[in-house]
Structures are given as C-alpha cells and as structure tokens.
A tleap script that builds the chain and sets N, CA, C and O, in Angstrom:
source leaprc.protein.ff14SB
mol = sequence {
  NMET LYS VAL PRO ILE VAL ASP LEU GLY TYR
  LYS THR ASN ASP ILE LEU LYS ALA LEU ASP
  ARG SER GLU SER VAL THR VAL LEU TYR HIE
  GLY LYS VAL LYS GLY ILE ILE LYS PRO ALA
  ARG GLY LYS THR GLU LEU LYS VAL LYS GLU
  HIE PRO PHE PHE GLY VAL ARG GLY ASP SER
  GLY THR THR VAL LEU GLU GLU LEU GLU SER
  LEU ARG LYS PRO HIE HIE GLY CLEU
}
set mol.1.N position { 94.939 103.008 181.475 }
set mol.1.CA position { 94.489 102.863 180.120 }
set mol.1.C position { 94.223 104.254 179.562 }
set mol.1.O position { 93.638 105.102 180.236 }
set mol.2.N position { 94.653 104.481 178.332 }
set mol.2.CA position { 94.425 105.755 177.655 }
set mol.2.C position { 93.542 105.501 176.442 }
set mol.2.O position { 93.786 104.576 175.666 }
set mol.3.N position { 92.514 106.330 176.287 }
set mol.3.CA position { 91.550 106.144 175.201 }
set mol.3.C position { 91.280 107.493 174.538 }
set mol.3.O position { 90.931 108.461 175.213 }
set mol.4.N position { 91.445 107.557 173.202 }
set mol.4.CA position { 91.033 108.784 172.497 }
set mol.4.C position { 89.519 108.951 172.606 }
set mol.4.O position { 88.791 107.961 172.670 }
set mol.5.N position { 89.046 110.183 172.629 }
set mol.5.CA position { 87.632 110.455 172.832 }
set mol.5.C position { 86.763 109.825 171.747 }
set mol.5.O position { 85.619 109.454 172.012 }
set mol.6.N position { 87.293 109.698 170.527 }
set mol.6.CA position { 86.495 109.102 169.444 }
set mol.6.C position { 86.293 107.604 169.648 }
set mol.6.O position { 85.374 107.023 169.072 }
set mol.7.N position { 87.138 106.972 170.458 }
set mol.7.CA position { 87.023 105.531 170.693 }
set mol.7.C position { 86.207 105.177 171.940 }
set mol.7.O position { 86.057 103.996 172.253 }
set mol.8.N position { 85.683 106.161 172.649 }
set mol.8.CA position { 84.929 105.866 173.862 }
set mol.8.C position { 83.759 104.926 173.587 }
set mol.8.O position { 83.519 103.994 174.355 }
set mol.9.N position { 83.043 105.158 172.514 }
set mol.9.CA position { 81.898 104.309 172.181 }
set mol.9.C position { 82.307 102.927 171.719 }
set mol.9.O position { 81.646 101.937 172.033 }
set mol.10.N position { 83.402 102.859 170.971 }
set mol.10.CA position { 83.857 101.580 170.426 }
set mol.10.C position { 84.511 100.697 171.476 }
set mol.10.O position { 84.443 99.471 171.389 }
set mol.11.N position { 85.135 101.303 172.455 }
set mol.11.CA position { 85.891 100.543 173.459 }
set mol.11.C position { 85.200 100.528 174.819 }
set mol.11.O position { 85.858 100.367 175.846 }
set mol.12.N position { 83.891 100.694 174.833 }
set mol.12.CA position { 83.160 100.735 176.097 }
set mol.12.C position { 83.410 99.487 176.933 }
set mol.12.O position { 83.622 99.578 178.142 }
set mol.13.N position { 83.385 98.324 176.291 }
set mol.13.CA position { 83.591 97.070 177.012 }
set mol.13.C position { 84.987 97.028 177.646 }
set mol.13.O position { 85.138 96.611 178.794 }
set mol.14.N position { 86.003 97.461 176.895 }
set mol.14.CA position { 87.374 97.482 177.433 }
set mol.14.C position { 87.504 98.478 178.590 }
set mol.14.O position { 88.214 98.228 179.564 }
set mol.15.N position { 86.812 99.600 178.463 }
set mol.15.CA position { 86.855 100.611 179.518 }
set mol.15.C position { 86.219 100.066 180.795 }
set mol.15.O position { 86.756 100.243 181.889 }
set mol.16.N position { 85.075 99.403 180.649 }
set mol.16.CA position { 84.414 98.828 181.822 }
set mol.16.C position { 85.260 97.740 182.477 }
set mol.16.O position { 85.283 97.625 183.702 }
set mol.17.N position { 85.949 96.948 181.674 }
set mol.17.CA position { 86.835 95.914 182.220 }
set mol.17.C position { 87.991 96.550 182.994 }
set mol.17.O position { 88.376 96.068 184.060 }
set mol.18.N position { 88.540 97.642 182.442 }
set mol.18.CA position { 89.633 98.338 183.133 }
set mol.18.C position { 89.148 98.891 184.474 }
set mol.18.O position { 89.868 98.826 185.470 }
set mol.19.N position { 87.934 99.432 184.500 }
set mol.19.CA position { 87.382 99.956 185.751 }
set mol.19.C position { 87.139 98.832 186.748 }
set mol.19.O position { 87.317 99.016 187.952 }
set mol.20.N position { 86.726 97.650 186.241 }
set mol.20.CA position { 86.553 96.491 187.126 }
set mol.20.C position { 87.871 96.070 187.756 }
set mol.20.O position { 87.893 95.541 188.867 }
set mol.21.N position { 88.970 96.305 187.047 }
set mol.21.CA position { 90.293 95.977 187.576 }
set mol.21.C position { 90.848 97.115 188.427 }
set mol.21.O position { 92.024 97.106 188.791 }
set mol.22.N position { 90.006 98.088 188.741 }
set mol.22.CA position { 90.376 99.267 189.549 }
set mol.22.C position { 91.431 100.134 188.874 }
set mol.22.O position { 92.255 100.752 189.547 }
set mol.23.N position { 91.405 100.178 187.547 }
set mol.23.CA position { 92.323 101.035 186.791 }
set mol.23.C position { 91.601 102.324 186.411 }
set mol.23.O position { 90.398 102.319 186.153 }
set mol.24.N position { 92.337 103.409 186.379 }
set mol.24.CA position { 91.790 104.668 185.884 }
set mol.24.C position { 91.895 104.683 184.367 }
set mol.24.O position { 92.806 104.086 183.793 }
set mol.25.N position { 90.957 105.370 183.720 }
set mol.25.CA position { 90.956 105.479 182.261 }
set mol.25.C position { 91.144 106.952 181.915 }
set mol.25.O position { 90.352 107.800 182.325 }
set mol.26.N position { 92.190 107.247 181.163 }
set mol.26.CA position { 92.485 108.614 180.753 }
set mol.26.C position { 91.869 108.863 179.384 }
set mol.26.O position { 92.108 108.106 178.443 }
set mol.27.N position { 91.074 109.927 179.274 }
set mol.27.CA position { 90.424 110.280 178.016 }
set mol.27.C position { 91.267 111.355 177.337 }
set mol.27.O position { 91.575 112.388 177.930 }
set mol.28.N position { 91.635 111.092 176.076 }
set mol.28.CA position { 92.477 112.012 175.318 }
set mol.28.C position { 91.671 112.701 174.227 }
set mol.28.O position { 90.817 112.090 173.585 }
set mol.29.N position { 91.955 113.988 174.029 }
set mol.29.CA position { 91.347 114.762 172.954 }
set mol.29.C position { 92.461 115.486 172.231 }
set mol.29.O position { 93.116 116.360 172.800 }
set mol.30.N position { 92.677 115.127 170.985 }
set mol.30.CA position { 93.797 115.642 170.193 }
set mol.30.C position { 95.130 115.390 170.901 }
set mol.30.O position { 96.027 116.232 170.874 }
set mol.31.N position { 95.247 114.223 171.533 }
set mol.31.CA position { 96.482 113.824 172.181 }
set mol.31.C position { 96.712 114.427 173.551 }
set mol.31.O position { 97.722 114.133 174.190 }
set mol.32.N position { 95.796 115.267 174.019 }
set mol.32.CA position { 95.949 115.896 175.331 }
set mol.32.C position { 94.910 115.312 176.286 }
set mol.32.O position { 93.802 114.957 175.884 }
set mol.33.N position { 95.291 115.223 177.549 }
set mol.33.CA position { 94.396 114.672 178.566 }
set mol.33.C position { 93.211 115.617 178.759 }
set mol.33.O position { 93.378 116.794 179.076 }
set mol.34.N position { 92.022 115.074 178.559 }
set mol.34.CA position { 90.802 115.856 178.736 }
set mol.34.C position { 90.108 115.509 180.053 }
set mol.34.O position { 89.406 116.335 180.636 }
set mol.35.N position { 90.318 114.274 180.512 }
set mol.35.CA position { 89.709 113.869 181.757 }
set mol.35.C position { 90.148 112.478 182.148 }
set mol.35.O position { 90.789 111.768 181.373 }
set mol.36.N position { 89.795 112.099 183.355 }
set mol.36.CA position { 90.150 110.780 183.878 }
set mol.36.C position { 88.893 110.163 184.477 }
set mol.36.O position { 88.200 110.782 185.285 }
set mol.37.N position { 88.612 108.927 184.061 }
set mol.37.CA position { 87.496 108.177 184.623 }
set mol.37.C position { 88.087 107.255 185.676 }
set mol.37.O position { 88.943 106.422 185.379 }
set mol.38.N position { 87.622 107.409 186.909 }
set mol.38.CA position { 88.146 106.591 187.999 }
set mol.38.C position { 87.089 105.591 188.443 }
set mol.38.O position { 85.895 105.886 188.392 }
set mol.39.N position { 87.518 104.411 188.878 }
set mol.39.CA position { 86.547 103.421 189.355 }
set mol.39.C position { 85.889 103.880 190.647 }
set mol.39.O position { 86.509 104.529 191.490 }
set mol.40.N position { 84.626 103.526 190.776 }
set mol.40.CA position { 83.913 103.854 192.011 }
set mol.40.C position { 84.474 102.993 193.124 }
set mol.40.O position { 84.823 101.832 192.915 }
set mol.41.N position { 84.558 103.575 194.309 }
set mol.41.CA position { 85.040 102.792 195.444 }
set mol.41.C position { 83.963 101.815 195.859 }
set mol.41.O position { 82.781 102.153 195.926 }
set mol.42.N position { 84.389 100.608 196.132 }
set mol.42.CA position { 83.455 99.610 196.626 }
set mol.42.C position { 83.109 99.899 198.067 }
set mol.42.O position { 83.755 100.717 198.722 }
set mol.43.N position { 82.105 99.237 198.548 }
set mol.43.CA position { 81.736 99.418 199.943 }
set mol.43.C position { 82.821 98.814 200.821 }
set mol.43.O position { 83.194 97.650 200.674 }
set mol.44.N position { 83.300 99.613 201.708 }
set mol.44.CA position { 84.279 99.097 202.651 }
set mol.44.C position { 83.545 98.733 203.926 }
set mol.44.O position { 82.828 99.548 204.508 }
set mol.45.N position { 83.734 97.529 204.336 }
set mol.45.CA position { 83.071 97.083 205.546 }
set mol.45.C position { 83.870 97.552 206.748 }
set mol.45.O position { 85.059 97.266 206.881 }
set mol.46.N position { 83.201 98.263 207.597 }
set mol.46.CA position { 83.832 98.807 208.782 }
set mol.46.C position { 83.309 98.053 209.995 }
set mol.46.O position { 82.101 97.924 210.189 }
set mol.47.N position { 84.216 97.569 210.791 }
set mol.47.CA position { 83.817 96.874 212.005 }
set mol.47.C position { 83.293 97.902 213.003 }
set mol.47.O position { 83.713 99.058 213.001 }
set mol.48.N position { 82.378 97.467 213.846 }
set mol.48.CA position { 81.773 98.372 214.819 }
set mol.48.C position { 82.838 99.007 215.697 }
set mol.48.O position { 82.761 100.196 216.006 }
set mol.49.N position { 83.818 98.231 216.098 }
set mol.49.CA position { 84.854 98.749 216.987 }
set mol.49.C position { 85.715 99.809 216.308 }
set mol.49.O position { 86.366 100.601 216.989 }
set mol.50.N position { 85.727 99.835 214.953 }
set mol.50.CA position { 86.545 100.795 214.222 }
set mol.50.C position { 85.752 102.022 213.779 }
set mol.50.O position { 86.312 102.925 213.158 }
set mol.51.N position { 84.449 102.067 214.092 }
set mol.51.CA position { 83.621 103.191 213.679 }
set mol.51.C position { 84.120 104.466 214.358 }
set mol.51.O position { 84.469 104.446 215.538 }
set mol.52.N position { 84.153 105.585 213.607 }
set mol.52.CA position { 84.694 106.821 214.178 }
set mol.52.C position { 83.944 107.344 215.396 }
set mol.52.O position { 84.517 108.099 216.182 }
set mol.53.N position { 82.674 106.967 215.578 }
set mol.53.CA position { 81.919 107.446 216.743 }
set mol.53.C position { 82.571 107.017 218.043 }
set mol.53.O position { 82.654 107.799 218.990 }
set mol.54.N position { 83.029 105.787 218.092 }
set mol.54.CA position { 83.605 105.272 219.321 }
set mol.54.C position { 84.967 105.901 219.529 }
set mol.54.O position { 85.818 105.875 218.640 }
set mol.55.N position { 85.160 106.446 220.663 }
set mol.55.CA position { 86.395 107.163 220.950 }
set mol.55.C position { 86.199 108.662 220.890 }
set mol.55.O position { 87.152 109.415 221.087 }
set mol.56.N position { 84.965 109.120 220.618 }
set mol.56.CA position { 84.691 110.551 220.561 }
set mol.56.C position { 84.977 111.207 221.910 }
set mol.56.O position { 85.435 112.347 221.979 }
set mol.57.N position { 84.700 110.474 222.964 }
set mol.57.CA position { 84.917 111.018 224.305 }
set mol.57.C position { 86.376 110.929 224.742 }
set mol.57.O position { 86.698 111.209 225.896 }
set mol.58.N position { 87.231 110.553 223.851 }
set mol.58.CA position { 88.637 110.404 224.224 }
set mol.58.C position { 88.864 109.054 224.855 }
set mol.58.O position { 88.187 108.084 224.513 }
set mol.59.N position { 89.785 108.980 225.751 }
set mol.59.CA position { 90.082 107.719 226.425 }
set mol.59.C position { 89.197 107.588 227.664 }
set mol.59.O position { 89.651 107.776 228.793 }
set mol.60.N position { 87.933 107.262 227.431 }
set mol.60.CA position { 87.014 107.140 228.559 }
set mol.60.C position { 87.190 105.809 229.276 }
set mol.60.O position { 86.724 105.642 230.403 }
set mol.61.N position { 87.862 104.860 228.624 }
set mol.61.CA position { 88.111 103.573 229.260 }
set mol.61.C position { 86.952 102.609 229.145 }
set mol.61.O position { 87.005 101.515 229.706 }
set mol.62.N position { 85.897 102.991 228.427 }
set mol.62.CA position { 84.762 102.081 228.256 }
set mol.62.C position { 84.913 101.307 226.957 }
set mol.62.O position { 85.495 101.787 225.985 }
set mol.63.N position { 84.373 100.099 226.970 }
set mol.63.CA position { 84.413 99.297 225.746 }
set mol.63.C position { 83.261 99.714 224.848 }
set mol.63.O position { 82.385 100.477 225.254 }
set mol.64.N position { 83.274 99.210 223.632 }
set mol.64.CA position { 82.215 99.505 222.685 }
set mol.64.C position { 80.876 99.023 223.226 }
set mol.64.O position { 79.879 99.739 223.135 }
set mol.65.N position { 80.842 97.833 223.781 }
set mol.65.CA position { 79.593 97.294 224.316 }
set mol.65.C position { 79.072 98.129 225.482 }
set mol.65.O position { 77.868 98.360 225.586 }
set mol.66.N position { 79.961 98.581 226.354 }
set mol.66.CA position { 79.541 99.429 227.468 }
set mol.66.C position { 78.985 100.764 226.964 }
set mol.66.O position { 78.003 101.282 227.495 }
set mol.67.N position { 79.624 101.300 225.941 }
set mol.67.CA position { 79.168 102.560 225.354 }
set mol.67.C position { 77.784 102.395 224.733 }
set mol.67.O position { 76.924 103.262 224.892 }
set mol.68.N position { 77.566 101.287 224.028 }
set mol.68.CA position { 76.260 101.017 223.440 }
set mol.68.C position { 75.183 100.844 224.505 }
set mol.68.O position { 74.068 101.346 224.356 }
set mol.69.N position { 75.510 100.148 225.554 }
set mol.69.CA position { 74.548 99.960 226.639 }
set mol.69.C position { 74.150 101.296 227.265 }
set mol.69.O position { 72.981 101.507 227.587 }
set mol.70.N position { 75.111 102.188 227.436 }
set mol.70.CA position { 74.785 103.486 228.025 }
set mol.70.C position { 73.914 104.313 227.084 }
set mol.70.O position { 73.103 105.115 227.546 }
set mol.71.N position { 74.065 104.135 225.788 }
set mol.71.CA position { 73.238 104.840 224.825 }
set mol.71.C position { 71.828 104.254 224.751 }
set mol.71.O position { 70.865 104.977 224.496 }
set mol.72.N position { 71.712 102.977 224.969 }
set mol.72.CA position { 70.427 102.291 224.831 }
set mol.72.C position { 69.534 102.386 226.064 }
set mol.72.O position { 68.321 102.213 225.950 }
set mol.73.N position { 70.090 102.651 227.216 }
set mol.73.CA position { 69.264 102.668 228.425 }
set mol.73.C position { 68.373 103.905 228.400 }
set mol.73.O position { 68.753 104.928 227.829 }
set mol.74.N position { 67.194 103.824 229.011 }
set mol.74.CA position { 66.250 104.949 228.985 }
set mol.74.C position { 66.800 106.177 229.703 }
set mol.74.O position { 67.454 106.081 230.741 }
set mol.75.N position { 66.515 107.306 229.123 }
set mol.75.CA position { 66.925 108.581 229.719 }
set mol.75.C position { 65.675 109.289 230.209 }
set mol.75.O position { 64.902 109.799 229.398 }
set mol.76.N position { 65.460 109.332 231.503 }
set mol.76.CA position { 64.230 109.849 232.057 }
set mol.76.C position { 64.232 111.369 232.216 }
set mol.76.O position { 63.190 111.963 232.490 }
set mol.77.N position { 65.362 111.984 232.049 }
set mol.77.CA position { 65.424 113.434 232.257 }
set mol.77.C position { 65.042 114.236 231.022 }
set mol.77.O position { 65.083 115.466 231.057 }
set mol.78.N position { 64.674 113.576 229.935 }
set mol.78.CA position { 64.381 114.305 228.694 }
set mol.78.C position { 62.978 114.738 228.605 }
set mol.78.O position { 62.586 115.361 227.619 }
savepdb mol mol.pdb
quit
C-alpha cells in the first residue's frame, strides 16, 4: 500500500488494516518514497526441542530431557 504523507491521518484505519494483513505501507512525500511502515512480527512459538540452546555442545547424543535433567541436578562443587 502506498500513502501520501498528507493522507496518513485520514487513512489511519486503512493503514492499520494493511498492517494487520502483514502488508508494508510505503509513505510518499512529493511522489518519492520517504519511508516504509512494516508490520510488527507476531510472537513465534518455538518448541523446546528447537530452541537454539540445545545443540550448543554439538552432537553430544543427549536428548533435550537428558540435557535438562543434567542442568537441574544439584552441583555441589560450586
């Protein structure tokens, strides 16, 4: 969607609807692109098994649950 800068106030509802549809809104000033309004990214749900922390040790061969258990057990040497 392209919107002249003078219409930003008048077309606020249309701009918000475009952002809800995940469309970018290009703001024009004297026919030239002055800026782009992009929709905010929604929260992406990440599964525990896909979290970047797991696999930090490389191919250790442990499952996510085994890794969590090793992190949760008491560490007496501290």
